[in-house]
Backbone bond lengths (Angstrom), bond angles and torsions (degrees), N, CA, C in turn:
res aa  C-N    CA-C-N  psi(-1)  N-CA   C-N-CA  omega(-1)  CA-C   N-CA-C  phi
1 M - - - 1.401 - - 1.603 109.77 -
2 H 1.353 116.11 156.90 1.449 121.94 -179.93 1.478 110.08 -125.06
3 P 1.279 121.29 88.70 1.497 124.47 -175.75 1.466 114.53 -61.36
4 V 1.366 118.85 -26.19 1.478 122.98 -172.96 1.479 101.74 -98.71
5 L 1.384 114.18 132.08 1.438 126.06 -174.40 1.725 104.31 -93.88
6 V 1.471 112.30 -46.19 1.379 114.40 -174.90 1.608 101.84 -143.75
7 R 1.373 112.64 140.22 1.441 118.66 176.93 1.441 111.95 -126.22
8 L 1.270 122.95 119.78 1.464 132.72 -177.29 1.562 114.02 -108.34
9 G 1.284 119.47 125.02 1.445 115.94 171.30 1.641 108.35 93.12
10 P 1.299 105.71 -170.35 1.411 137.09 12.05 1.606 111.25 -69.82
11 L 1.232 114.86 141.63 1.510 128.21 177.52 1.475 112.89 -94.20
12 A 1.235 122.24 128.14 1.448 129.32 175.01 1.508 109.35 -98.48
13 L 1.361 118.96 117.40 1.420 123.38 176.29 1.605 107.46 -114.72
14 G 1.257 121.40 81.00 1.581 118.32 -174.45 1.436 106.00 66.40
15 A 1.300 112.98 -124.94 1.491 118.79 -174.74 1.531 110.09 -83.47
16 F 1.378 125.13 -5.66 1.352 130.10 -168.55 1.627 104.32 -101.01
17 K 1.304 115.85 142.58 1.403 122.20 171.03 1.480 110.27 -121.93
18 I 1.362 115.59 133.58 1.387 117.99 -175.74 1.575 108.08 -123.99
19 G 1.331 119.64 136.81 1.391 116.70 -174.69 1.410 124.39 98.18
20 P 1.371 111.96 179.64 1.386 130.35 14.50 1.595 110.44 -81.21
21 L 1.355 116.11 147.19 1.389 120.49 179.01 1.411 112.82 -96.28
22 L 1.349 125.16 123.52 1.346 126.88 -172.23 1.557 115.69 -112.09
23 L 1.219 120.11 132.85 1.519 124.14 172.10 1.508 107.36 -110.03
24 R 1.297 113.50 112.07 1.425 115.88 -173.87 1.537 109.59 -93.16
25 W 1.498 114.71 158.69 1.373 113.48 178.91 1.560 113.65 -63.15
26 Y 1.240 119.72 -36.37 1.495 119.12 -174.57 1.549 107.87 -69.36
27 G 1.283 116.66 -39.52 1.590 115.20 179.69 1.524 106.42 -71.58
28 A 1.206 122.31 -39.03 1.577 127.35 176.39 1.453 104.53 -56.61
29 M 1.267 124.26 -50.31 1.543 124.17 -170.84 1.609 110.05 -70.49
30 M 1.327 107.01 -34.43 1.502 114.29 171.59 1.391 115.01 -58.54
31 A 1.352 118.30 -50.63 1.294 123.12 179.31 1.501 120.24 -67.23
32 L 1.323 112.28 -30.91 1.487 122.16 172.54 1.508 112.27 -70.15
33 A 1.310 116.84 -40.28 1.520 126.81 173.27 1.627 108.00 -57.66
34 I 1.248 117.60 -46.75 1.555 119.27 -179.37 1.618 106.75 -68.37
35 L 1.291 117.56 -45.69 1.553 120.91 -177.54 1.523 109.25 -59.13
36 L 1.370 119.97 -36.19 1.489 118.03 -176.90 1.502 107.59 -93.30
37 A 1.291 123.80 -16.32 1.508 120.59 175.34 1.392 115.15 -65.84
38 V 1.336 121.04 -39.83 1.391 119.17 -172.67 1.645 109.52 -70.04
39 P 1.296 121.85 -56.48 1.462 117.66 173.79 1.415 118.32 -52.01
40 L 1.400 116.47 -42.05 1.410 119.67 -176.00 1.709 110.44 -69.84
41 S 1.259 113.90 -40.68 1.572 116.58 176.27 1.554 106.36 -64.71
42 A 1.330 117.41 -46.58 1.430 114.19 -177.08 1.497 112.50 -60.88
43 R 1.323 119.78 -35.41 1.522 121.38 177.38 1.520 110.38 -71.12
44 M 1.224 121.80 -40.15 1.518 125.76 169.00 1.479 112.42 -54.77
45 G 1.388 110.82 -54.35 1.450 117.33 178.60 1.453 114.82 -51.68
46 E 1.309 120.24 -46.75 1.538 124.49 176.22 1.520 106.89 -58.78
47 Q 1.406 118.17 -39.58 1.537 112.24 -176.71 1.537 110.89 -67.08
48 F 1.307 115.79 -25.68 1.362 121.31 179.63 1.541 119.99 -96.59
49 G 1.320 111.61 11.37 1.502 121.62 175.13 1.580 111.87 83.56
50 I 1.290 122.10 18.52 1.423 123.05 173.95 1.570 108.37 -96.75
51 P 1.279 119.68 126.28 1.441 119.47 -178.39 1.645 109.41 -59.59
52 R 1.280 109.27 142.85 1.447 116.25 -177.66 1.540 114.47 -64.72
53 T 1.402 111.21 -33.72 1.368 120.78 -174.79 1.559 106.81 -68.15
54 L 1.374 117.13 -33.24 1.423 122.13 -177.71 1.556 110.22 -68.59
55 V 1.288 114.55 -37.81 1.457 119.54 -179.61 1.552 111.74 -73.07
56 V 1.368 117.35 -41.21 1.422 121.04 -175.26 1.558 112.14 -75.34
57 D 1.427 110.36 -43.91 1.512 114.81 -164.52 1.631 107.94 -92.01
58 S 1.292 116.07 -26.88 1.486 116.39 -172.35 1.628 113.42 -115.68
59 L 1.278 114.69 -29.47 1.478 116.82 -177.57 1.560 113.09 -95.32
60 A 1.244 118.55 -48.86 1.543 118.02 -164.80 1.415 116.26 -53.51
61 V 1.347 120.98 -54.44 1.492 119.79 -171.37 1.621 108.97 -70.50
62 P 1.330 121.86 -48.13 1.419 116.87 174.69 1.505 121.60 -55.14
63 L 1.279 107.75 -38.04 1.513 117.31 179.94 1.618 110.23 -68.51
64 M 1.202 117.84 -44.05 1.500 127.99 174.21 1.434 108.11 -52.51
65 A 1.340 113.03 -50.89 1.629 116.81 -176.54 1.516 106.73 -70.19
66 T 1.223 120.62 -43.12 1.512 121.60 176.66 1.592 112.55 -53.76
67 L 1.351 109.56 -51.54 1.426 114.32 -177.96 1.507 116.06 -54.56
68 L 1.438 108.65 -46.58 1.502 109.98 -179.73 1.512 111.44 -69.85
69 A 1.278 117.64 -33.84 1.507 116.67 178.05 1.571 112.35 -65.50
70 G 1.410 111.99 -41.77 1.454 115.57 172.21 1.544 118.93 -61.19
71 A 1.337 111.63 -34.77 1.487 117.95 179.75 1.470 108.90 -65.96
72 R 1.371 114.73 -45.88 1.442 118.11 178.28 1.448 115.60 -62.02
73 A 1.311 114.02 -45.44 1.585 119.82 174.46 1.490 111.14 -59.12
74 G 1.322 117.35 -38.16 1.544 115.49 177.33 1.494 111.13 -63.04
75 Y 1.279 114.27 -37.98 1.441 119.77 -172.98 1.526 108.32 -67.27
76 V 1.362 114.01 -42.59 1.456 122.52 -172.42 1.566 103.31 -65.68
77 V 1.306 117.99 -45.90 1.553 125.45 -172.34 1.466 103.51 -62.29
78 S 1.344 120.62 -44.63 1.499 121.88 -171.60 1.464 113.35 -90.68
79 H 1.263 117.82 -0.16 1.462 124.06 173.44 1.508 114.01 -130.17
80 F 1.327 112.74 28.25 1.443 120.17 -175.43 1.523 119.36 -45.89
81 Q 1.418 114.74 -30.42 1.365 119.74 -179.62 1.554 114.05 -66.91
82 E 1.423 116.88 -23.91 1.294 121.43 172.33 1.517 123.00 -67.18
83 F 1.365 110.89 -19.17 1.485 123.70 -178.44 1.479 113.76 -111.68
84 A 1.381 115.61 5.73 1.584 114.93 -177.79 1.383 109.26 -65.02
85 G 1.371 124.76 -36.96 1.469 122.05 -176.87 1.450 112.97 -89.90
86 D 1.353 119.37 -8.13 1.485 117.72 178.90 1.479 109.61 -150.09
87 P 1.357 121.31 69.88 1.378 123.05 -173.50 1.571 117.68 -56.29
88 L 1.216 111.93 -18.48 1.620 113.45 177.70 1.493 109.48 -78.49
89 A 1.308 119.13 -14.67 1.457 119.69 177.19 1.525 107.14 -63.29
90 A 1.222 120.15 -21.10 1.568 119.56 179.61 1.495 112.37 -67.38
91 V 1.348 119.22 -21.94 1.483 125.11 178.43 1.442 115.62 -117.17
92 R 1.300 111.92 5.29 1.510 115.78 178.81 1.390 116.66 -94.88
93 P 1.517 122.98 125.91 1.367 122.51 179.59 1.540 114.02 -50.04
94 P 1.361 121.64 153.21 1.377 126.38 6.86 1.650 117.67 -86.58
95 F 1.285 116.51 15.43 1.482 123.08 -178.99 1.467 110.58 55.72
96 A 1.427 118.36 53.58 1.490 120.49 177.97 1.496 109.42 -71.65
97 G 1.295 118.55 121.58 1.404 125.52 174.92 1.566 112.42 117.89
98 L 1.209 116.64 114.42 1.504 126.60 179.38 1.531 106.89 -124.90
99 A 1.327 119.41 153.73 1.393 123.67 171.06 1.554 107.61 -137.99
100 S 1.317 114.33 129.87 1.387 124.56 -176.70 1.536 113.46 -61.04
101 H 1.362 113.20 -39.11 1.487 114.05 -173.26 1.495 108.63 -73.19
102 G 1.210 122.05 -23.16 1.514 124.12 170.07 1.483 110.66 -69.33
103 A 1.262 122.11 -39.95 1.522 122.91 179.21 1.482 105.68 -63.09
104 I 1.352 118.27 -44.80 1.524 124.63 -176.16 1.471 106.53 -56.61
105 A 1.317 119.70 -61.62 1.399 127.79 -175.91 1.647 113.74 -52.95
106 V 1.282 113.88 -47.99 1.407 117.69 -171.83 1.606 104.37 -77.71
107 G 1.361 111.83 -37.00 1.544 115.22 -177.18 1.468 112.23 -61.25
108 L 1.329 116.00 -40.96 1.477 121.92 179.75 1.479 113.48 -62.89
109 A 1.334 110.57 -41.09 1.530 114.32 173.90 1.467 113.27 -60.34
110 F 1.339 115.03 -47.15 1.498 120.69 173.19 1.507 114.93 -50.30
111 L 1.383 111.21 -50.81 1.522 118.62 -173.92 1.479 107.30 -68.22
112 A 1.334 121.54 -29.79 1.454 119.60 -174.94 1.569 106.10 -72.81
113 V 1.394 118.50 -34.92 1.448 116.94 170.18 1.489 113.39 -68.41
114 W 1.182 117.53 -44.51 1.429 123.55 -175.92 1.462 114.79 -64.08
115 S 1.154 114.77 -46.27 1.604 121.63 174.63 1.485 115.67 -57.73
116 R 1.362 111.35 -41.24 1.453 118.61 178.15 1.633 110.95 -66.53
117 R 1.242 107.81 -43.39 1.518 111.91 177.65 1.454 116.26 -61.82
118 H 1.326 112.78 -39.02 1.569 117.32 -176.69 1.554 111.65 -98.88
119 R 1.351 115.08 9.42 1.471 120.27 176.94 1.560 113.30 52.07
120 V 1.371 114.02 42.05 1.533 121.65 167.76 1.494 110.56 -113.56
121 P 1.328 110.23 131.94 1.494 111.56 174.87 1.616 116.67 -48.45
122 L 1.271 114.58 125.73 1.452 117.10 176.37 1.404 120.76 -48.61
123 W 1.321 117.65 -48.00 1.484 126.52 -172.99 1.543 109.69 -68.13
124 R 1.421 112.18 -31.48 1.385 116.90 -178.00 1.574 107.92 -72.11
125 V 1.311 118.43 -41.69 1.452 118.56 173.72 1.444 115.04 -59.68
126 T 1.430 116.36 -41.19 1.477 112.32 177.94 1.488 117.01 -65.48
127 D 1.342 114.81 -28.42 1.517 124.34 176.91 1.471 107.58 -61.75
128 A 1.502 116.51 -43.74 1.401 122.41 178.99 1.530 118.32 -63.58
129 I 1.257 112.53 -24.60 1.508 116.66 -174.34 1.494 110.31 -103.52
130 T 1.379 119.10 -4.39 1.430 123.04 -172.44 1.610 110.54 -64.90
131 P 1.344 119.38 -42.80 1.549 114.33 178.92 1.480 111.86 -63.91
132 A 1.436 119.59 -32.44 1.409 123.62 177.78 1.503 107.68 -63.01
133 I 1.317 116.75 -48.35 1.505 118.94 177.22 1.494 111.99 -47.30
134 L 1.358 116.68 -57.19 1.360 125.21 -173.51 1.587 111.73 -64.29
135 V 1.296 117.63 -31.69 1.457 121.68 174.32 1.544 108.24 -68.33
136 A 1.295 118.29 -42.98 1.409 122.19 178.08 1.551 111.99 -62.35
137 I 1.277 114.96 -39.32 1.538 118.30 -178.94 1.609 105.51 -59.94
138 I 1.343 114.98 -44.84 1.384 117.58 -176.00 1.573 117.63 -66.20
139 L 1.249 106.63 -38.20 1.595 116.09 176.59 1.564 110.14 -68.89
140 V 1.340 114.05 -42.32 1.571 116.02 -175.49 1.499 110.17 -72.69
141 R 1.355 116.85 -28.06 1.582 117.49 178.09 1.405 110.97 -70.36
142 W 1.452 114.77 -28.19 1.488 115.59 -179.60 1.566 106.64 -72.03
143 G 1.319 113.56 -36.62 1.499 117.93 172.27 1.480 113.13 -62.09
144 N 1.252 122.14 -39.27 1.432 128.57 172.06 1.420 115.79 -55.31
145 F 1.484 111.59 -46.97 1.459 118.57 173.21 1.521 117.69 -53.33
146 M 1.384 107.75 -57.19 1.466 114.08 -176.41 1.494 109.15 -66.52
147 N 1.379 123.98 -25.49 1.447 119.21 172.59 1.502 112.38 -73.52
148 G 1.350 120.46 -13.20 1.373 118.87 -175.63 1.517 114.71 77.62
149 E 1.269 119.96 37.93 1.486 120.85 -175.55 1.603 105.37 -138.90
150 L 1.334 114.56 167.26 1.469 126.15 -171.95 1.575 111.55 55.35
151 Y 1.304 114.85 36.72 1.453 116.23 174.14 1.433 115.66 -83.84
152 G 1.379 124.08 166.45 1.448 120.33 -173.88 1.533 111.55 -100.70
153 D 1.303 116.49 -160.13 1.463 122.40 -178.03 1.529 108.59 -70.29
154 P 1.399 106.71 169.08 1.521 108.21 174.27 1.482 112.80 -65.08
155 T 1.407 115.07 151.56 1.483 119.00 -177.64 1.440 107.66 -144.93
156 G 1.366 117.05 156.27 1.462 122.10 174.65 1.428 113.13 -112.12
157 L 1.354 114.48 13.05 1.448 121.71 171.47 1.460 115.41 -65.68
158 P 1.319 122.83 150.76 1.490 121.33 -176.02 1.511 113.97 -68.45
159 W 1.236 119.67 -13.98 1.381 120.36 -176.43 1.653 109.11 -101.38
160 G 1.338 114.09 9.04 1.508 111.17 177.22 1.460 111.34 -67.59
161 V 1.322 114.69 153.22 1.515 123.68 -175.09 1.456 108.35 -122.15
162 V 1.471 105.82 131.99 1.536 117.23 174.84 1.487 112.39 -82.57
163 F 1.380 116.17 105.97 1.505 114.09 -179.68 1.580 109.17 -89.49
164 P 1.341 116.09 126.45 1.446 122.44 178.19 1.526 114.99 -44.57
165 G 1.197 118.18 125.24 1.449 121.47 174.36 1.594 114.49 85.54
166 V 1.416 118.51 1.98 1.375 122.81 -175.49 1.655 103.97 -107.97
167 P 1.222 118.47 121.65 1.344 123.21 175.86 1.570 114.04 -73.28
168 G 1.391 114.20 159.44 1.462 110.66 173.58 1.643 108.99 109.31
169 G 1.229 119.48 -3.43 1.414 121.95 -179.28 1.454 114.17 72.11
170 P 1.288 122.06 -160.60 1.545 123.81 -175.76 1.566 109.54 -55.16
171 R 1.293 107.94 145.53 1.454 119.09 179.96 1.561 111.00 -123.99
172 H 1.273 110.23 160.45 1.548 119.31 174.95 1.456 103.94 -67.79
173 P 1.339 119.59 121.71 1.477 123.05 170.46 1.484 110.35 -76.65
174 L 1.344 119.59 74.11 1.445 122.97 179.50 1.471 114.79 -60.00
175 Q 1.283 117.05 -25.99 1.447 120.96 177.99 1.523 114.15 -59.10
176 L 1.437 106.71 -44.11 1.560 114.78 179.34 1.471 112.01 -74.91
177 Y 1.338 121.32 -33.21 1.388 122.62 168.67 1.449 111.90 -54.84
178 E 1.306 117.47 -48.53 1.484 121.20 -173.50 1.572 108.99 -65.05
179 M 1.415 109.46 -41.43 1.414 109.00 178.63 1.484 118.58 -59.77
180 A 1.415 115.60 -36.97 1.372 121.54 -177.92 1.623 108.93 -70.60
181 G 1.293 112.35 -48.09 1.481 115.84 179.34 1.492 109.79 -62.81
182 T 1.332 121.89 -37.99 1.504 119.88 178.89 1.444 113.78 -68.58
183 A 1.450 120.67 -30.81 1.306 123.92 179.89 1.619 112.10 -68.06
184 I 1.465 119.60 -30.11 1.320 129.00 169.27 1.499 108.94 -58.26
185 I 1.365 113.34 -52.56 1.553 117.98 179.96 1.345 109.10 -59.31
186 L 1.430 121.41 -43.04 1.381 120.48 -175.02 1.580 111.47 -62.03
187 A 1.246 113.50 -44.74 1.554 119.62 -178.47 1.483 108.13 -60.27
188 W 1.368 120.03 -36.37 1.468 121.56 178.07 1.441 111.65 -66.76
189 A 1.381 112.97 -42.23 1.552 119.81 -176.45 1.567 112.93 -63.36
190 L 1.325 108.37 -38.45 1.489 111.43 177.45 1.519 115.29 -69.82
191 A 1.313 113.38 -36.07 1.532 118.47 176.24 1.504 111.67 -74.01
192 A 1.300 118.72 -26.09 1.461 116.37 -172.61 1.553 103.00 -94.50
193 A 1.345 122.62 -8.54 1.595 117.45 -172.53 1.488 111.73 -59.39
194 G 1.321 119.90 -33.10 1.477 121.20 -178.15 1.450 114.06 -77.08
195 R 1.287 121.41 -14.17 1.480 121.82 -172.02 1.500 107.49 -129.61
196 R 1.227 125.13 28.90 1.468 125.62 175.79 1.456 115.33 -65.19
197 P 1.212 118.28 128.93 1.644 114.95 -173.13 1.434 113.31 -73.32
198 F 1.223 123.38 -25.12 1.542 126.02 177.04 1.618 107.56 -162.26
199 D 1.480 103.18 162.38 1.463 112.80 -175.90 1.444 105.63 -62.48
200 G 1.361 113.61 137.50 1.598 117.80 174.15 1.502 105.63 104.89
201 F 1.341 119.85 -21.50 1.511 114.52 -168.71 1.478 110.85 -71.08
202 L 1.341 120.04 -32.68 1.455 122.52 -178.07 1.675 107.13 -67.83
203 F 1.231 107.18 -45.85 1.652 112.09 -178.34 1.393 112.41 -64.01
204 W 1.345 116.29 -54.51 1.439 118.69 -176.35 1.573 117.16 -66.96
205 S 1.361 113.46 -36.38 1.469 117.47 174.12 1.482 110.93 -60.59
206 A 1.479 117.90 -48.42 1.352 121.35 -175.90 1.530 115.26 -65.51
207 M 1.370 111.55 -36.16 1.498 119.87 174.10 1.500 114.69 -55.84
208 A 1.439 105.69 -51.93 1.429 111.39 -179.06 1.574 116.80 -69.65
209 A 1.244 116.17 -25.06 1.512 120.84 176.80 1.556 106.04 -78.91
210 S 1.306 119.59 -39.86 1.368 123.16 -178.35 1.656 110.00 -70.68
211 S 1.297 108.45 -34.65 1.607 109.73 177.54 1.449 111.75 -72.06
212 T 1.380 114.24 -37.61 1.500 117.31 177.91 1.471 111.29 -59.56
213 L 1.322 118.08 -40.77 1.413 127.08 -179.44 1.571 105.15 -61.05
214 R 1.325 116.03 -50.75 1.470 122.48 -174.27 1.596 109.24 -65.29
215 F 1.316 117.92 -36.39 1.333 121.68 177.81 1.487 115.82 -61.95
216 L 1.394 106.63 -47.64 1.632 110.40 178.24 1.496 109.74 -68.57
217 L 1.319 118.98 -41.10 1.461 117.30 -177.22 1.500 110.64 -61.93
218 D 1.349 121.96 -36.29 1.405 124.91 -178.43 1.566 111.95 -72.53
219 L 1.290 119.61 -2.00 1.556 126.14 168.69 1.478 102.16 -66.37
220 L 1.340 123.26 -28.46 1.322 123.20 -171.31 1.585 108.18 -100.74
221 R 1.291 122.13 25.50 1.350 127.09 -175.70 1.623 106.23 -132.42
222 G 1.338 116.61 53.30 1.447 122.18 -168.19 1.561 104.29 -61.54
223 E 1.288 119.76 -37.84 1.486 115.59 -169.16 1.445 112.70 -64.31
224 D 1.341 118.86 -18.07 1.519 122.58 -177.95 1.401 115.18 -98.04
225 R 1.320 120.28 7.78 1.474 123.45 179.90 1.487 111.95 -66.88
226 T 1.308 119.43 139.26 1.528 122.69 -177.38 1.515 108.99 -123.77
227 V 1.301 112.11 -89.82 1.440 117.49 -174.97 1.524 117.40 -88.12
228 L 1.400 116.45 126.24 1.440 114.86 179.06 1.454 112.27 65.78
229 F 1.296 117.08 27.68 1.533 120.95 -179.83 1.566 111.33 63.38
230 L 1.315 121.33 22.84 1.361 124.02 -179.81 1.492 109.47 -122.20
231 T 1.391 117.62 150.59 1.493 113.50 173.69 1.591 109.06 -85.45
232 W 1.310 115.23 167.56 1.504 119.44 175.58 1.451 107.24 -56.47
233 G 1.214 129.46 -38.99 1.404 129.91 -178.90 1.392 112.21 -66.11
234 Q 1.408 123.74 -36.49 1.413 127.70 173.36 1.455 114.16 -59.12
235 M 1.434 110.12 -48.44 1.432 117.39 178.31 1.508 116.00 -56.65
236 A 1.364 112.32 -46.76 1.518 117.98 179.65 1.533 107.79 -65.93
237 A 1.353 120.45 -38.83 1.439 124.86 176.68 1.538 113.60 -58.05
238 L 1.209 112.39 -40.86 1.577 117.35 176.37 1.453 114.19 -58.82
239 V 1.340 115.80 -39.55 1.485 123.95 177.96 1.502 108.91 -64.38
240 L 1.280 116.57 -46.47 1.443 124.51 -177.00 1.530 111.04 -66.46
241 I 1.370 114.08 -38.42 1.565 120.88 -178.94 1.557 107.69 -68.50
242 V 1.316 117.72 -46.59 1.344 121.89 178.34 1.490 114.68 -63.54
243 G 1.320 116.45 -42.81 1.457 127.06 -174.51 1.558 104.14 -72.73
244 G 1.256 121.29 -43.97 1.478 119.79 174.43 1.474 119.49 -64.52
245 A 1.255 115.26 -40.38 1.574 123.99 172.17 1.609 109.88 -58.83
246 W 1.373 108.47 -50.14 1.535 108.14 177.54 1.522 114.48 -60.37
247 F 1.198 113.00 -48.20 1.560 120.67 -175.37 1.601 110.90 -56.76
248 V 1.329 112.51 -47.24 1.535 119.48 -178.93 1.520 107.21 -67.51
249 W 1.346 118.57 -46.11 1.458 122.59 -178.99 1.551 112.25 -63.46
250 S 1.286 117.48 -43.28 1.511 124.17 -176.77 1.528 113.17 -71.18
251 R 1.382 114.87 -22.45 1.534 119.23 -175.51 1.620 110.49 -97.88
252 R 1.241 115.18 6.91 1.511 116.07 -177.26 1.646 110.98 -55.03
253 G 1.225 117.05 133.36 1.370 116.93 178.77 1.559 118.79 91.73
254 I 1.325 113.03 -8.15 1.498 118.48 -177.70 1.524 106.29 -97.45
255 S 1.350 112.98 139.55 1.434 122.34 -170.97 1.628 102.19 -94.74
256 P 1.383 119.98 150.95 1.385 118.94 174.40 1.517 114.15 -74.22
C-alpha cells in the first residue's frame, strides 16, 4: 500500500529547511468527503424543503467539526488501552484513529440541538445528509485501504491483498468490500429520496443497511474481536441495526 499521495520537499529556503510535506491518502479522502458533503447535502436539503442557505451557512461547518470530534472520541473510548499510558495522546495531533459510531452518536446530539434552534425537523435533516455520509464512508475506506489498515483475516481467494508489514499472507480487503456495499446503499438512497414515506426513513434505513454490512464484514476480522467475541464496530452496528429497524417499524403510515 502507499499511504502517501503527494510528497513535497524537503525545501531549502536560505538557512531554513522545510519538509518534507506529505499529503496522505487518508487525509486527502477526508478532505474530499467534506468538499462533496456540503453541496450534496444542500441539494438534498432543498429537495426536502430545507433552505440551501441554512445548510451551507449554518449547518455545514459546525456539523463537520462535531462529526470529527465525535469520531475521535469514539475511537478513544473503544481503544482506551492505547491511551492508558499517555492520556494526552487522545488530543495530540495528528489524531490518528477515528470511529464512525462516535461520529454518529455525537452528530445526532448536535443535530437535535441545531434542528430545534432552527425549527427544522430533526429526521428531515438527517435524511438530507444521508447520501453525504455514505459518500464519506466510501472515500474514507479507500484511504484505509491505501494506509494498509482495517484489513481482514488471511484468505486464499484470488483477490486477497498482501498488506506491507502484515504477517499471514494475503488478506481479505474488507475496505474494498465495504466500498462496494456502501456504493449499492448510496444508489438506493438516491433513488429512494423522492419517495421516502416519512422523515428519517432514508437515514435510519441506510444506517441499518450500512451497519449490517459492517457487522458481516467484521466477521472476517477475527484478530480484532474483544467483548463477547465481537469487535467494537460490531457492537455499535448492532445498536444501529436495532435502532433503525425499530424506527422504521414504528413510523409506518406516517407521512413526511
